C-alpha positions, 0 to 999 in steps of 0.5 A: 569568485562569483562567476565561478560559483555560478558556473558550479551551480549551473554544472550541478543543475545540468548534471541533475537534469542529465541524470533525471533524463537517463532515468526517464529513458531507461523507464521508457525502455524497460517498463513495457518489457516488465509489463509483458513479463508479469502480464500487467496491462497498465502501469502509471509512474510519477516522479517528484523532485525538489517538492515538484511533480517532474514526470508522469507517464502511463504505460499500456492500454485500457479497455478495448485496446485504447492507449492509457492516458496520463489521467488514467484513473486507478483504484488505489486500494489501501493507499486510501489510508494515508489520505484519510490519515491526512484528513484526520490530522488536519482536523487535529490541527484546526482544534476539531479532533483529538488523537488520544480521545476514545473513539467511543465518545463518537461511535460504538460498533455493537460487536464490541459495545461491552468489550473492556478495551472499548475506551482504549481505542483511539485515533492514534491507535487506528493510524499507527495500526495498534488497534488490536482489530484484525485486518477485516472482521471476516478474516476470522470467518465469523463476520464479527468485530473483536479485539485480538489484543489490548489497543496500543500494545503492538502493531497489526495492520487493520483496515477495520480500524480506519473504518471505525474512524470513518464512522466516528468522524461522520457521526461527529461532523454529520458529513460523509467521508468523501465530503470531509475529504473534498473540503478539508484535504483535496481542495487545499492539496489541488487534487481535482481528480480523486474521489470514490466511485459514483455514477459520474465516474469516467469509466473510459479512463478507468484501469480495470483489474487483471489477474496474474495472467493478464486476464481481466476480472469481472469485478464491479467498478462500483465500490462503496466509501471506505476509509481503508480502501478503494479510493480512485485517483490519477498518478498526478493527483496522488503525486499532489498529495505527496508533495502537499504532505512533504511541504507540511500539509498546513500542519504545525511543526509539532504535529507534523513531527508526531506524524513522522515519529515512530509510534510502533516498531515493525521491524529493524528500521521499519516503523508506523507513524501516523498514517504512514509506514516509516523507514529510518536510518537512511543515508544523509539523515534522510527517512521515507514515508511509504504506503502501498495498495494491494487488492484483487487486480490492484498493486500500487505504491508510493515512497516520499522522502521529506528531507530531499523532497523526492518521491515516487508513485507507482500504480498498476492494475494487475496482481503481479504489479508489485514485481514491476513497482519494486523494480521501478522504485529501485531504478528511479528513487534515490535510496529506493533499494535500501527502502524496499530492502528494509520493508521486505527483510524477513524476520528470519533467514531462509535457506533453500533446500530440496525435498521429494516431489511426492511431498510437493504433489501432496500440497497441489490443489485449490484452496478457498478463503473465507471470502470465497476467493480461490488460491491455486497451488501447483508444482514448479520444479522443486518448488510451488507456484501460487496464483489465484484471486488477488494473488500475485503469480509467484514461485516459492521454494522449500526451507523445510518439508512443509514450509516455503518462502518467496525470495526477496519478500518477507512471505512464507506458506506453511502446510501443516497437513494435507488439507490446509495452508497458512500464510505468513507475512512479516513472521506473523500468521495472516491467514489459514485457508482450507483446500477445496 
């Protein structure tokens, strides 16, 4: 009987190893094809199994055609946020920080010093994106911070919230954010190749940014310390971070449970926890922690399954990288398809229709954002093709005479008149920009 059980275990292990080998072989074959299709020069992938890093591979070339190494450095944009969130939770664990204490006790932005909502702003609101702030204060064209709604009443993604938290942390502990991260998080997690930009950065290892046509942006590598953006790391280091989180990160059971508890609903089965997007109701009682990064020439994504200790990290240096990362996650991660379908499910159903070419031609042109970034709209059959600074090159199809949708994603464009367009994500308006 004992010998039979041993044989069953050995066969199961062999089956799992064979499946993993098949996935890796498939990735080795298909990823270069996807990179050519979407004009993305460099793609990094990390796979985690049983709470350990099992495979790291970086495809493509860096500067001057040099092959990308496994320790290629990527700017990970908003994937910075979960890292700062975990730093903050570790400070909570050690009794040095309180999730529900008003941040005004440590720092007050002059723009909201007299706002009645000031004392309602807490760390919990920041980490779950319930601050009431816009994503960035420049989004309103005034460059002044303000509350769009009362903190804690609903979800609205905000980088400003994380920057507010950074100021509060630095004020209390009299250390810069990068110093706090290095001492409290990076060293315990074994993250030796993660940092913000400095003069010491090995630019020969850095994956420079590229647009949707595969052309390099002339964007400066020098980026400031920011709690919401611009951390620089490797595939392996972010996998270390993921395994550290899935293995508890040194948090108590109660604090970890708070981290993965739905704090606010985004849509069906999709919530915000503390620092993470949270996908619930996966098969076998599983749930997922996720976070992506999106910036000019940057698209990254990580998904971790804490119960089965599986995970995937994908980093790219091109505006079209999201289309590649989604394909990789669907191929390589258990429940990857369900995770992405839950995240990308449209708030409303969309039906493709046909509209006159004359109407589409009225929308063609260049549109300028408040920050000076450009967006180009062209006709593509009976639809529109969009491209531009930090924008994936994609075709959207009409669902009405003035509204278009991106198939497979919860993104829509509306043209309220001939001089402007509105971008919607998750059924909510995120930006209105004018034709140049």
